[in-house]
mmCIF file of the N, C-alpha and C atoms, coordinates in Angstrom:
data_MODEL
# 
_entry.id   MODEL 
# 
loop_
_atom_site.group_PDB 
_atom_site.id 
_atom_site.type_symbol 
_atom_site.label_atom_id 
_atom_site.label_alt_id 
_atom_site.label_comp_id 
_atom_site.label_asym_id 
_atom_site.label_entity_id 
_atom_site.label_seq_id 
_atom_site.pdbx_PDB_ins_code 
_atom_site.Cartn_x 
_atom_site.Cartn_y 
_atom_site.Cartn_z 
_atom_site.occupancy 
_atom_site.B_iso_or_equiv 
_atom_site.pdbx_formal_charge 
_atom_site.auth_seq_id 
_atom_site.auth_comp_id 
_atom_site.auth_asym_id 
_atom_site.auth_atom_id 
_atom_site.pdbx_PDB_model_num 
ATOM 1   N N  . UNK A 1 1  ? 98.553  102.001 135.549 1.00 0.00 ? 1  UNK A N  1 
ATOM 2   C CA . UNK A 1 1  ? 97.769  101.861 134.901 1.00 0.00 ? 1  UNK A CA 1 
ATOM 3   C C  . UNK A 1 1  ? 97.294  103.847 134.273 1.00 0.00 ? 1  UNK A C  1 
ATOM 4   N N  . UNK A 1 2  ? 97.740  104.744 135.667 1.00 0.00 ? 2  UNK A N  1 
ATOM 5   C CA . UNK A 1 2  ? 96.854  105.261 135.452 1.00 0.00 ? 2  UNK A CA 1 
ATOM 6   C C  . UNK A 1 2  ? 98.063  106.407 134.829 1.00 0.00 ? 2  UNK A C  1 
ATOM 7   N N  . UNK A 1 3  ? 98.740  105.890 134.690 1.00 0.00 ? 3  UNK A N  1 
ATOM 8   C CA . UNK A 1 3  ? 100.133 106.636 132.986 1.00 0.00 ? 3  UNK A CA 1 
ATOM 9   C C  . UNK A 1 3  ? 99.154  106.070 131.667 1.00 0.00 ? 3  UNK A C  1 
ATOM 10  N N  . UNK A 1 4  ? 98.769  104.907 131.476 1.00 0.00 ? 4  UNK A N  1 
ATOM 11  C CA . UNK A 1 4  ? 97.994  104.557 130.409 1.00 0.00 ? 4  UNK A CA 1 
ATOM 12  C C  . UNK A 1 4  ? 96.670  105.374 130.292 1.00 0.00 ? 4  UNK A C  1 
ATOM 13  N N  . UNK A 1 5  ? 96.157  105.202 130.681 1.00 0.00 ? 5  UNK A N  1 
ATOM 14  C CA . UNK A 1 5  ? 94.957  106.531 131.288 1.00 0.00 ? 5  UNK A CA 1 
ATOM 15  C C  . UNK A 1 5  ? 94.907  107.925 130.494 1.00 0.00 ? 5  UNK A C  1 
ATOM 16  N N  . UNK A 1 6  ? 96.185  108.209 131.204 1.00 0.00 ? 6  UNK A N  1 
ATOM 17  C CA . UNK A 1 6  ? 96.172  109.224 130.994 1.00 0.00 ? 6  UNK A CA 1 
ATOM 18  C C  . UNK A 1 6  ? 96.824  110.082 129.943 1.00 0.00 ? 6  UNK A C  1 
ATOM 19  N N  . UNK A 1 7  ? 97.888  108.669 129.166 1.00 0.00 ? 7  UNK A N  1 
ATOM 20  C CA . UNK A 1 7  ? 98.395  109.611 127.965 1.00 0.00 ? 7  UNK A CA 1 
ATOM 21  C C  . UNK A 1 7  ? 96.840  109.401 126.810 1.00 0.00 ? 7  UNK A C  1 
ATOM 22  N N  . UNK A 1 8  ? 95.615  108.203 127.092 1.00 0.00 ? 8  UNK A N  1 
ATOM 23  C CA . UNK A 1 8  ? 95.221  107.866 126.583 1.00 0.00 ? 8  UNK A CA 1 
ATOM 24  C C  . UNK A 1 8  ? 93.899  109.260 126.313 1.00 0.00 ? 8  UNK A C  1 
ATOM 25  N N  . UNK A 1 9  ? 93.904  109.386 127.929 1.00 0.00 ? 9  UNK A N  1 
ATOM 26  C CA . UNK A 1 9  ? 93.282  111.316 127.932 1.00 0.00 ? 9  UNK A CA 1 
ATOM 27  C C  . UNK A 1 9  ? 93.758  111.738 127.134 1.00 0.00 ? 9  UNK A C  1 
ATOM 28  N N  . UNK A 1 10 ? 94.942  112.040 127.138 1.00 0.00 ? 10 UNK A N  1 
ATOM 29  C CA . UNK A 1 10 ? 95.483  113.383 127.092 1.00 0.00 ? 10 UNK A CA 1 
ATOM 30  C C  . UNK A 1 10 ? 95.653  113.699 125.287 1.00 0.00 ? 10 UNK A C  1 
ATOM 31  N N  . UNK A 1 11 ? 95.817  112.100 124.476 1.00 0.00 ? 11 UNK A N  1 
ATOM 32  C CA . UNK A 1 11 ? 95.803  111.820 122.993 1.00 0.00 ? 11 UNK A CA 1 
ATOM 33  C C  . UNK A 1 11 ? 94.429  112.207 122.525 1.00 0.00 ? 11 UNK A C  1 
ATOM 34  N N  . UNK A 1 12 ? 93.018  112.163 123.406 1.00 0.00 ? 12 UNK A N  1 
ATOM 35  C CA . UNK A 1 12 ? 91.907  112.200 122.830 1.00 0.00 ? 12 UNK A CA 1 
ATOM 36  C C  . UNK A 1 12 ? 91.715  113.563 122.750 1.00 0.00 ? 12 UNK A C  1 
ATOM 37  N N  . UNK A 1 13 ? 92.310  114.060 123.901 1.00 0.00 ? 13 UNK A N  1 
ATOM 38  C CA . UNK A 1 13 ? 91.810  116.082 124.047 1.00 0.00 ? 13 UNK A CA 1 
ATOM 39  C C  . UNK A 1 13 ? 93.064  116.377 122.938 1.00 0.00 ? 13 UNK A C  1 
ATOM 40  N N  . UNK A 1 14 ? 93.731  116.313 122.250 1.00 0.00 ? 14 UNK A N  1 
ATOM 41  C CA . UNK A 1 14 ? 94.841  116.855 121.423 1.00 0.00 ? 14 UNK A CA 1 
ATOM 42  C C  . UNK A 1 14 ? 94.225  116.164 120.071 1.00 0.00 ? 14 UNK A C  1 
ATOM 43  N N  . UNK A 1 15 ? 94.042  115.607 119.817 1.00 0.00 ? 15 UNK A N  1 
ATOM 44  C CA . UNK A 1 15 ? 93.268  115.348 118.692 1.00 0.00 ? 15 UNK A CA 1 
ATOM 45  C C  . UNK A 1 15 ? 92.099  115.235 118.429 1.00 0.00 ? 15 UNK A C  1 
ATOM 46  N N  . UNK A 1 16 ? 91.321  115.709 119.607 1.00 0.00 ? 16 UNK A N  1 
ATOM 47  C CA . UNK A 1 16 ? 89.740  116.417 119.449 1.00 0.00 ? 16 UNK A CA 1 
ATOM 48  C C  . UNK A 1 16 ? 89.979  117.740 119.138 1.00 0.00 ? 16 UNK A C  1 
ATOM 49  N N  . UNK A 1 17 ? 91.186  118.503 119.725 1.00 0.00 ? 17 UNK A N  1 
ATOM 50  C CA . UNK A 1 17 ? 90.600  119.907 119.409 1.00 0.00 ? 17 UNK A CA 1 
ATOM 51  C C  . UNK A 1 17 ? 91.812  120.369 118.303 1.00 0.00 ? 17 UNK A C  1 
ATOM 52  N N  . UNK A 1 18 ? 92.802  119.127 117.855 1.00 0.00 ? 18 UNK A N  1 
ATOM 53  C CA . UNK A 1 18 ? 92.936  119.166 116.016 1.00 0.00 ? 18 UNK A CA 1 
ATOM 54  C C  . UNK A 1 18 ? 91.987  119.748 115.516 1.00 0.00 ? 18 UNK A C  1 
ATOM 55  N N  . UNK A 1 19 ? 90.746  118.795 115.451 1.00 0.00 ? 19 UNK A N  1 
ATOM 56  C CA . UNK A 1 19 ? 89.976  118.387 114.392 1.00 0.00 ? 19 UNK A CA 1 
ATOM 57  C C  . UNK A 1 19 ? 88.571  119.437 114.616 1.00 0.00 ? 19 UNK A C  1 
ATOM 58  N N  . UNK A 1 20 ? 88.858  119.567 115.896 1.00 0.00 ? 20 UNK A N  1 
ATOM 59  C CA . UNK A 1 20 ? 87.320  120.949 116.083 1.00 0.00 ? 20 UNK A CA 1 
ATOM 60  C C  . UNK A 1 20 ? 88.488  121.628 115.387 1.00 0.00 ? 20 UNK A C  1 
ATOM 61  N N  . UNK A 1 21 ? 89.103  122.174 114.991 1.00 0.00 ? 21 UNK A N  1 
ATOM 62  C CA . UNK A 1 21 ? 89.649  123.570 114.428 1.00 0.00 ? 21 UNK A CA 1 
ATOM 63  C C  . UNK A 1 21 ? 90.038  123.281 113.038 1.00 0.00 ? 21 UNK A C  1 
ATOM 64  N N  . UNK A 1 22 ? 89.502  122.203 112.731 1.00 0.00 ? 22 UNK A N  1 
ATOM 65  C CA . UNK A 1 22 ? 89.485  122.472 111.212 1.00 0.00 ? 22 UNK A CA 1 
ATOM 66  C C  . UNK A 1 22 ? 88.613  122.059 110.626 1.00 0.00 ? 22 UNK A C  1 
ATOM 67  N N  . UNK A 1 23 ? 89.037  122.973 109.412 1.00 0.00 ? 23 UNK A N  1 
ATOM 68  C CA . UNK A 1 23 ? 87.977  123.185 108.573 1.00 0.00 ? 23 UNK A CA 1 
ATOM 69  C C  . UNK A 1 23 ? 87.141  121.437 108.293 1.00 0.00 ? 23 UNK A C  1 
ATOM 70  N N  . UNK A 1 24 ? 85.868  121.901 107.725 1.00 0.00 ? 24 UNK A N  1 
ATOM 71  C CA . UNK A 1 24 ? 84.791  121.207 107.133 1.00 0.00 ? 24 UNK A CA 1 
ATOM 72  C C  . UNK A 1 24 ? 85.017  120.230 106.141 1.00 0.00 ? 24 UNK A C  1 
ATOM 73  N N  . UNK A 1 25 ? 85.090  119.261 106.438 1.00 0.00 ? 25 UNK A N  1 
ATOM 74  C CA . UNK A 1 25 ? 85.061  118.156 105.493 1.00 0.00 ? 25 UNK A CA 1 
ATOM 75  C C  . UNK A 1 25 ? 84.458  118.771 103.645 1.00 0.00 ? 25 UNK A C  1 
ATOM 76  N N  . UNK A 1 26 ? 83.614  119.422 103.601 1.00 0.00 ? 26 UNK A N  1 
ATOM 77  C CA . UNK A 1 26 ? 83.146  119.981 102.453 1.00 0.00 ? 26 UNK A CA 1 
ATOM 78  C C  . UNK A 1 26 ? 83.714  120.819 101.924 1.00 0.00 ? 26 UNK A C  1 
ATOM 79  N N  . UNK A 1 27 ? 84.663  121.549 103.099 1.00 0.00 ? 27 UNK A N  1 
ATOM 80  C CA . UNK A 1 27 ? 85.492  122.805 102.339 1.00 0.00 ? 27 UNK A CA 1 
ATOM 81  C C  . UNK A 1 27 ? 86.629  122.119 102.066 1.00 0.00 ? 27 UNK A C  1 
ATOM 82  N N  . UNK A 1 28 ? 86.905  121.268 102.966 1.00 0.00 ? 28 UNK A N  1 
ATOM 83  C CA . UNK A 1 28 ? 88.877  119.968 102.146 1.00 0.00 ? 28 UNK A CA 1 
ATOM 84  C C  . UNK A 1 28 ? 88.525  119.761 100.776 1.00 0.00 ? 28 UNK A C  1 
ATOM 85  N N  . UNK A 1 29 ? 86.711  118.706 101.188 1.00 0.00 ? 29 UNK A N  1 
ATOM 86  C CA . UNK A 1 29 ? 86.372  118.088 99.554  1.00 0.00 ? 29 UNK A CA 1 
ATOM 87  C C  . UNK A 1 29 ? 86.602  119.240 98.228  1.00 0.00 ? 29 UNK A C  1 
ATOM 88  N N  . UNK A 1 30 ? 86.057  120.815 98.612  1.00 0.00 ? 30 UNK A N  1 
ATOM 89  C CA . UNK A 1 30 ? 85.743  121.848 97.806  1.00 0.00 ? 30 UNK A CA 1 
ATOM 90  C C  . UNK A 1 30 ? 87.616  122.834 97.571  1.00 0.00 ? 30 UNK A C  1 
ATOM 91  N N  . UNK A 1 31 ? 88.037  122.913 97.814  1.00 0.00 ? 31 UNK A N  1 
ATOM 92  C CA . UNK A 1 31 ? 89.442  122.799 97.909  1.00 0.00 ? 31 UNK A CA 1 
ATOM 93  C C  . UNK A 1 31 ? 90.636  121.939 97.009  1.00 0.00 ? 31 UNK A C  1 
ATOM 94  N N  . UNK A 1 32 ? 90.198  120.627 97.747  1.00 0.00 ? 32 UNK A N  1 
ATOM 95  C CA . UNK A 1 32 ? 90.990  119.949 96.515  1.00 0.00 ? 32 UNK A CA 1 
ATOM 96  C C  . UNK A 1 32 ? 90.671  119.882 95.359  1.00 0.00 ? 32 UNK A C  1 
ATOM 97  N N  . UNK A 1 33 ? 89.343  120.509 94.952  1.00 0.00 ? 33 UNK A N  1 
ATOM 98  C CA . UNK A 1 33 ? 88.767  120.365 93.700  1.00 0.00 ? 33 UNK A CA 1 
ATOM 99  C C  . UNK A 1 33 ? 88.949  121.004 93.041  1.00 0.00 ? 33 UNK A C  1 
ATOM 100 N N  . UNK A 1 34 ? 89.140  122.767 94.324  1.00 0.00 ? 34 UNK A N  1 
ATOM 101 C CA . UNK A 1 34 ? 90.209  124.016 93.281  1.00 0.00 ? 34 UNK A CA 1 
ATOM 102 C C  . UNK A 1 34 ? 91.859  123.556 92.460  1.00 0.00 ? 34 UNK A C  1 
ATOM 103 N N  . UNK A 1 35 ? 91.488  122.718 94.054  1.00 0.00 ? 35 UNK A N  1 
ATOM 104 C CA . UNK A 1 35 ? 93.944  122.628 93.596  1.00 0.00 ? 35 UNK A CA 1 
ATOM 105 C C  . UNK A 1 35 ? 93.889  121.704 92.104  1.00 0.00 ? 35 UNK A C  1 
ATOM 106 N N  . UNK A 1 36 ? 92.936  120.957 91.665  1.00 0.00 ? 36 UNK A N  1 
ATOM 107 C CA . UNK A 1 36 ? 93.744  119.959 90.498  1.00 0.00 ? 36 UNK A CA 1 
ATOM 108 C C  . UNK A 1 36 ? 92.674  120.557 89.204  1.00 0.00 ? 36 UNK A C  1 
ATOM 109 N N  . UNK A 1 37 ? 92.171  121.632 89.943  1.00 0.00 ? 37 UNK A N  1 
ATOM 110 C CA . UNK A 1 37 ? 90.703  121.639 88.376  1.00 0.00 ? 37 UNK A CA 1 
ATOM 111 C C  . UNK A 1 37 ? 89.129  121.414 88.180  1.00 0.00 ? 37 UNK A C  1 
ATOM 112 N N  . UNK A 1 38 ? 89.232  120.819 89.416  1.00 0.00 ? 38 UNK A N  1 
ATOM 113 C CA . UNK A 1 38 ? 87.655  119.847 89.399  1.00 0.00 ? 38 UNK A CA 1 
ATOM 114 C C  . UNK A 1 38 ? 87.771  118.213 88.827  1.00 0.00 ? 38 UNK A C  1 
ATOM 115 N N  . UNK A 1 39 ? 86.774  117.624 89.209  1.00 0.00 ? 39 UNK A N  1 
ATOM 116 C CA . UNK A 1 39 ? 86.658  116.674 89.276  1.00 0.00 ? 39 UNK A CA 1 
ATOM 117 C C  . UNK A 1 39 ? 85.536  115.841 90.039  1.00 0.00 ? 39 UNK A C  1 
ATOM 118 N N  . UNK A 1 40 ? 85.738  114.461 90.440  1.00 0.00 ? 40 UNK A N  1 
ATOM 119 C CA . UNK A 1 40 ? 85.257  114.491 91.329  1.00 0.00 ? 40 UNK A CA 1 
ATOM 120 C C  . UNK A 1 40 ? 85.440  113.395 92.329  1.00 0.00 ? 40 UNK A C  1 
ATOM 121 N N  . UNK A 1 41 ? 85.416  113.810 93.896  1.00 0.00 ? 41 UNK A N  1 
ATOM 122 C CA . UNK A 1 41 ? 85.742  113.003 95.281  1.00 0.00 ? 41 UNK A CA 1 
ATOM 123 C C  . UNK A 1 41 ? 85.425  112.045 94.874  1.00 0.00 ? 41 UNK A C  1 
ATOM 124 N N  . UNK A 1 42 ? 86.244  111.407 95.627  1.00 0.00 ? 42 UNK A N  1 
ATOM 125 C CA . UNK A 1 42 ? 85.711  109.721 95.509  1.00 0.00 ? 42 UNK A CA 1 
ATOM 126 C C  . UNK A 1 42 ? 85.838  109.094 97.229  1.00 0.00 ? 42 UNK A C  1 
ATOM 127 N N  . UNK A 1 43 ? 86.909  109.512 97.789  1.00 0.00 ? 43 UNK A N  1 
ATOM 128 C CA . UNK A 1 43 ? 86.619  109.635 99.409  1.00 0.00 ? 43 UNK A CA 1 
ATOM 129 C C  . UNK A 1 43 ? 87.315  110.888 100.230 1.00 0.00 ? 43 UNK A C  1 
ATOM 130 N N  . UNK A 1 44 ? 87.471  111.215 101.186 1.00 0.00 ? 44 UNK A N  1 
ATOM 131 C CA . UNK A 1 44 ? 87.431  112.236 101.919 1.00 0.00 ? 44 UNK A CA 1 
ATOM 132 C C  . UNK A 1 44 ? 88.141  111.997 103.696 1.00 0.00 ? 44 UNK A C  1 
ATOM 133 N N  . UNK A 1 45 ? 88.946  111.589 104.198 1.00 0.00 ? 45 UNK A N  1 
ATOM 134 C CA . UNK A 1 45 ? 89.544  111.358 104.939 1.00 0.00 ? 45 UNK A CA 1 
ATOM 135 C C  . UNK A 1 45 ? 90.366  112.409 106.028 1.00 0.00 ? 45 UNK A C  1 
ATOM 136 N N  . UNK A 1 46 ? 89.902  112.860 107.100 1.00 0.00 ? 46 UNK A N  1 
ATOM 137 C CA . UNK A 1 46 ? 91.067  113.442 108.180 1.00 0.00 ? 46 UNK A CA 1 
ATOM 138 C C  . UNK A 1 46 ? 92.011  112.546 108.925 1.00 0.00 ? 46 UNK A C  1 
ATOM 139 N N  . UNK A 1 47 ? 92.956  112.626 108.547 1.00 0.00 ? 47 UNK A N  1 
ATOM 140 C CA . UNK A 1 47 ? 94.243  112.179 109.479 1.00 0.00 ? 47 UNK A CA 1 
ATOM 141 C C  . UNK A 1 47 ? 94.827  113.247 109.979 1.00 0.00 ? 47 UNK A C  1 
ATOM 142 N N  . UNK A 1 48 ? 94.277  113.433 111.347 1.00 0.00 ? 48 UNK A N  1 
ATOM 143 C CA . UNK A 1 48 ? 94.216  112.966 112.848 1.00 0.00 ? 48 UNK A CA 1 
ATOM 144 C C  . UNK A 1 48 ? 95.814  112.516 113.643 1.00 0.00 ? 48 UNK A C  1 
ATOM 145 N N  . UNK A 1 49 ? 96.306  111.743 113.187 1.00 0.00 ? 49 UNK A N  1 
ATOM 146 C CA . UNK A 1 49 ? 97.306  110.731 113.555 1.00 0.00 ? 49 UNK A CA 1 
ATOM 147 C C  . UNK A 1 49 ? 98.803  111.289 112.633 1.00 0.00 ? 49 UNK A C  1 
ATOM 148 N N  . UNK A 1 50 ? 98.745  112.137 112.003 1.00 0.00 ? 50 UNK A N  1 
ATOM 149 C CA . UNK A 1 50 ? 99.458  112.653 111.152 1.00 0.00 ? 50 UNK A CA 1 
ATOM 150 C C  . UNK A 1 50 ? 99.893  113.934 111.263 1.00 0.00 ? 50 UNK A C  1 
ATOM 151 N N  . UNK A 1 51 ? 101.243 114.420 111.029 1.00 0.00 ? 51 UNK A N  1 
ATOM 152 C CA . UNK A 1 51 ? 101.669 115.458 110.963 1.00 0.00 ? 51 UNK A CA 1 
ATOM 153 C C  . UNK A 1 51 ? 101.957 116.407 109.323 1.00 0.00 ? 51 UNK A C  1 
ATOM 154 N N  . UNK A 1 52 ? 101.954 116.919 109.818 1.00 0.00 ? 52 UNK A N  1 
ATOM 155 C CA . UNK A 1 52 ? 100.422 117.789 110.603 1.00 0.00 ? 52 UNK A CA 1 
ATOM 156 C C  . UNK A 1 52 ? 98.717  117.312 109.778 1.00 0.00 ? 52 UNK A C  1 
ATOM 157 N N  . UNK A 1 53 ? 98.211  117.958 111.082 1.00 0.00 ? 53 UNK A N  1 
ATOM 158 C CA . UNK A 1 53 ? 96.797  116.685 110.861 1.00 0.00 ? 53 UNK A CA 1 
ATOM 159 C C  . UNK A 1 53 ? 96.893  117.164 109.688 1.00 0.00 ? 53 UNK A C  1 
ATOM 160 N N  . UNK A 1 54 ? 95.933  116.825 109.016 1.00 0.00 ? 54 UNK A N  1 
ATOM 161 C CA . UNK A 1 54 ? 95.195  117.093 107.294 1.00 0.00 ? 54 UNK A CA 1 
ATOM 162 C C  . UNK A 1 54 ? 94.225  116.483 106.657 1.00 0.00 ? 54 UNK A C  1 
ATOM 163 N N  . UNK A 1 55 ? 93.237  116.447 105.572 1.00 0.00 ? 55 UNK A N  1 
ATOM 164 C CA . UNK A 1 55 ? 92.291  116.233 105.449 1.00 0.00 ? 55 UNK A CA 1 
ATOM 165 C C  . UNK A 1 55 ? 93.163  115.962 103.978 1.00 0.00 ? 55 UNK A C  1 
ATOM 166 N N  . UNK A 1 56 ? 92.521  114.221 103.212 1.00 0.00 ? 56 UNK A N  1 
ATOM 167 C CA . UNK A 1 56 ? 93.300  113.066 102.748 1.00 0.00 ? 56 UNK A CA 1 
ATOM 168 C C  . UNK A 1 56 ? 92.295  113.166 101.975 1.00 0.00 ? 56 UNK A C  1 
ATOM 169 N N  . UNK A 1 57 ? 92.058  113.977 100.585 1.00 0.00 ? 57 UNK A N  1 
ATOM 170 C CA . UNK A 1 57 ? 91.110  113.673 99.786  1.00 0.00 ? 57 UNK A CA 1 
ATOM 171 C C  . UNK A 1 57 ? 91.297  113.381 98.399  1.00 0.00 ? 57 UNK A C  1 
ATOM 172 N N  . UNK A 1 58 ? 91.021  111.873 97.708  1.00 0.00 ? 58 UNK A N  1 
ATOM 173 C CA . UNK A 1 58 ? 90.620  111.275 97.080  1.00 0.00 ? 58 UNK A CA 1 
ATOM 174 C C  . UNK A 1 58 ? 90.018  112.072 95.863  1.00 0.00 ? 58 UNK A C  1 
ATOM 175 N N  . UNK A 1 59 ? 90.144  112.146 93.834  1.00 0.00 ? 59 UNK A N  1 
ATOM 176 C CA . UNK A 1 59 ? 89.538  113.049 93.884  1.00 0.00 ? 59 UNK A CA 1 
ATOM 177 C C  . UNK A 1 59 ? 90.136  112.554 91.959  1.00 0.00 ? 59 UNK A C  1 
ATOM 178 N N  . UNK A 1 60 ? 89.158  111.414 91.717  1.00 0.00 ? 60 UNK A N  1 
ATOM 179 C CA . UNK A 1 60 ? 89.210  111.343 90.424  1.00 0.00 ? 60 UNK A CA 1 
ATOM 180 C C  . UNK A 1 60 ? 89.282  112.678 89.148  1.00 0.00 ? 60 UNK A C  1 
ATOM 181 N N  . UNK A 1 61 ? 90.008  112.659 88.440  1.00 0.00 ? 61 UNK A N  1 
ATOM 182 C CA . UNK A 1 61 ? 89.412  113.694 87.688  1.00 0.00 ? 61 UNK A CA 1 
ATOM 183 C C  . UNK A 1 61 ? 88.875  113.279 86.032  1.00 0.00 ? 61 UNK A C  1 
ATOM 184 N N  . UNK A 1 62 ? 88.715  114.966 85.474  1.00 0.00 ? 62 UNK A N  1 
ATOM 185 C CA . UNK A 1 62 ? 88.011  114.755 84.657  1.00 0.00 ? 62 UNK A CA 1 
ATOM 186 C C  . UNK A 1 62 ? 88.540  113.800 82.989  1.00 0.00 ? 62 UNK A C  1 
ATOM 187 N N  . UNK A 1 63 ? 90.120  113.709 83.752  1.00 0.00 ? 63 UNK A N  1 
ATOM 188 C CA . UNK A 1 63 ? 90.672  112.415 82.235  1.00 0.00 ? 63 UNK A CA 1 
ATOM 189 C C  . UNK A 1 63 ? 90.627  110.902 82.762  1.00 0.00 ? 63 UNK A C  1 
ATOM 190 N N  . UNK A 1 64 ? 90.004  110.874 83.855  1.00 0.00 ? 64 UNK A N  1 
ATOM 191 C CA . UNK A 1 64 ? 89.882  109.049 85.303  1.00 0.00 ? 64 UNK A CA 1 
ATOM 192 C C  . UNK A 1 64 ? 91.149  108.980 85.702  1.00 0.00 ? 64 UNK A C  1 
ATOM 193 N N  . UNK A 1 65 ? 91.883  109.427 85.440  1.00 0.00 ? 65 UNK A N  1 
ATOM 194 C CA . UNK A 1 65 ? 93.086  109.344 86.721  1.00 0.00 ? 65 UNK A CA 1 
ATOM 195 C C  . UNK A 1 65 ? 92.195  109.910 88.306  1.00 0.00 ? 65 UNK A C  1 
ATOM 196 N N  . UNK A 1 66 ? 93.529  110.026 88.703  1.00 0.00 ? 66 UNK A N  1 
ATOM 197 C CA . UNK A 1 66 ? 92.656  109.959 90.254  1.00 0.00 ? 66 UNK A CA 1 
ATOM 198 C C  . UNK A 1 66 ? 94.184  110.552 90.584  1.00 0.00 ? 66 UNK A C  1 
ATOM 199 N N  . UNK A 1 67 ? 93.887  111.703 91.863  1.00 0.00 ? 67 UNK A N  1 
ATOM 200 C CA . UNK A 1 67 ? 94.827  112.104 92.783  1.00 0.00 ? 67 UNK A CA 1 
ATOM 201 C C  . UNK A 1 67 ? 94.708  112.209 94.018  1.00 0.00 ? 67 UNK A C  1 
ATOM 202 N N  . UNK A 1 68 ? 95.492  112.219 95.068  1.00 0.00 ? 68 UNK A N  1 
ATOM 203 C CA . UNK A 1 68 ? 95.575  112.191 95.995  1.00 0.00 ? 68 UNK A CA 1 
ATOM 204 C C  . UNK A 1 68 ? 95.781  114.072 96.346  1.00 0.00 ? 68 UNK A C  1 
ATOM 205 N N  . UNK A 1 69 ? 95.370  115.204 96.823  1.00 0.00 ? 69 UNK A N  1 
ATOM 206 C CA . UNK A 1 69 ? 94.917  115.996 97.575  1.00 0.00 ? 69 UNK A CA 1 
ATOM 207 C C  . UNK A 1 69 ? 95.228  116.216 99.381  1.00 0.00 ? 69 UNK A C  1 
ATOM 208 N N  . UNK A 1 70 ? 96.628  116.573 99.527  1.00 0.00 ? 70 UNK A N  1 
ATOM 209 C CA . UNK A 1 70 ? 96.240  117.292 101.157 1.00 0.00 ? 70 UNK A CA 1 
ATOM 210 C C  . UNK A 1 70 ? 96.666  118.198 101.446 1.00 0.00 ? 70 UNK A C  1 
ATOM 211 N N  . UNK A 1 71 ? 94.889  118.798 102.177 1.00 0.00 ? 71 UNK A N  1 
ATOM 212 C CA . UNK A 1 71 ? 94.081  119.760 102.542 1.00 0.00 ? 71 UNK A CA 1 
ATOM 213 C C  . UNK A 1 71 ? 94.966  119.949 104.362 1.00 0.00 ? 71 UNK A C  1 
ATOM 214 N N  . UNK A 1 72 ? 95.294  121.561 104.139 1.00 0.00 ? 72 UNK A N  1 
ATOM 215 C CA . UNK A 1 72 ? 95.863  121.458 105.824 1.00 0.00 ? 72 UNK A CA 1 
ATOM 216 C C  . UNK A 1 72 ? 94.220  121.647 106.822 1.00 0.00 ? 72 UNK A C  1 
ATOM 217 N N  . UNK A 1 73 ? 94.597  122.141 107.957 1.00 0.00 ? 73 UNK A N  1 
ATOM 218 C CA . UNK A 1 73 ? 93.236  122.361 108.618 1.00 0.00 ? 73 UNK A CA 1 
ATOM 219 C C  . UNK A 1 73 ? 93.034  123.918 108.224 1.00 0.00 ? 73 UNK A C  1 
ATOM 220 N N  . UNK A 1 74 ? 93.702  123.778 108.066 1.00 0.00 ? 74 UNK A N  1 
ATOM 221 C CA . UNK A 1 74 ? 93.740  126.006 107.487 1.00 0.00 ? 74 UNK A CA 1 
ATOM 222 C C  . UNK A 1 74 ? 93.078  125.656 106.244 1.00 0.00 ? 74 UNK A C  1 
ATOM 223 N N  . UNK A 1 75 ? 93.198  125.076 105.214 1.00 0.00 ? 75 UNK A N  1 
ATOM 224 C CA . UNK A 1 75 ? 92.474  125.109 104.315 1.00 0.00 ? 75 UNK A CA 1 
ATOM 225 C C  . UNK A 1 75 ? 93.483  125.023 102.953 1.00 0.00 ? 75 UNK A C  1 
ATOM 226 N N  . UNK A 1 76 ? 94.764  125.314 103.719 1.00 0.00 ? 76 UNK A N  1 
ATOM 227 C CA . UNK A 1 76 ? 95.859  125.204 102.243 1.00 0.00 ? 76 UNK A CA 1 
ATOM 228 C C  . UNK A 1 76 ? 96.368  123.728 101.685 1.00 0.00 ? 76 UNK A C  1 
ATOM 229 N N  . UNK A 1 77 ? 96.832  123.703 100.599 1.00 0.00 ? 77 UNK A N  1 
ATOM 230 C CA . UNK A 1 77 ? 96.712  122.637 100.086 1.00 0.00 ? 77 UNK A CA 1 
ATOM 231 C C  . UNK A 1 77 ? 98.553  122.460 100.129 1.00 0.00 ? 77 UNK A C  1 
ATOM 232 N N  . UNK A 1 78 ? 98.389  120.790 100.990 1.00 0.00 ? 78 UNK A N  1 
ATOM 233 C CA . UNK A 1 78 ? 100.035 120.345 101.672 1.00 0.00 ? 78 UNK A CA 1 
ATOM 234 C C  . UNK A 1 78 ? 100.913 119.564 100.465 1.00 0.00 ? 78 UNK A C  1 
ATOM 235 N N  . UNK A 1 79 ? 100.212 119.125 99.654  1.00 0.00 ? 79 UNK A N  1 
ATOM 236 C CA . UNK A 1 79 ? 100.724 118.396 99.145  1.00 0.00 ? 79 UNK A CA 1 
ATOM 237 C C  . UNK A 1 79 ? 99.428  117.603 97.596  1.00 0.00 ? 79 UNK A C  1 
ATOM 238 N N  . UNK A 1 80 ? 99.962  117.577 96.470  1.00 0.00 ? 80 UNK A N  1 
ATOM 239 C CA . UNK A 1 80 ? 99.013  116.798 95.767  1.00 0.00 ? 80 UNK A CA 1 
ATOM 240 C C  . UNK A 1 80 ? 99.657  115.787 94.645  1.00 0.00 ? 80 UNK A C  1 
ATOM 241 N N  . UNK A 1 81 ? 99.202  114.427 95.002  1.00 0.00 ? 81 UNK A N  1 
ATOM 242 C CA . UNK A 1 81 ? 99.604  113.187 95.033  1.00 0.00 ? 81 UNK A CA 1 
ATOM 243 C C  . UNK A 1 81 ? 99.030  112.967 93.256  1.00 0.00 ? 81 UNK A C  1 
ATOM 244 N N  . UNK A 1 82 ? 100.308 113.044 92.392  1.00 0.00 ? 82 UNK A N  1 
ATOM 245 C CA . UNK A 1 82 ? 99.090  112.526 91.425  1.00 0.00 ? 82 UNK A CA 1 
ATOM 246 C C  . UNK A 1 82 ? 98.940  111.227 90.648  1.00 0.00 ? 82 UNK A C  1 
ATOM 247 N N  . UNK A 1 83 ? 98.639  110.537 90.575  1.00 0.00 ? 83 UNK A N  1 
ATOM 248 C CA . UNK A 1 83 ? 98.079  109.066 90.099  1.00 0.00 ? 83 UNK A CA 1 
ATOM 249 C C  . UNK A 1 83 ? 97.809  108.876 88.780  1.00 0.00 ? 83 UNK A C  1 
# 
């Protein structure tokens, strides 16, 4: 039981630290919009359990299609998944 508690505490500590040093949701949304040339943010979720931790931002483009933009904790665009 002690090992499980230690693992959970360590996991929360690492995830909390990663999130605390990450850009804000608003900044991730702005970076994603800039990367795809504008549109409307539909959803922004912090994916702290993925590697690398990142914000996943869903954007409806002006032409009606939807893209998913991965924004790193430093604000770098990691991936744009065209919809």
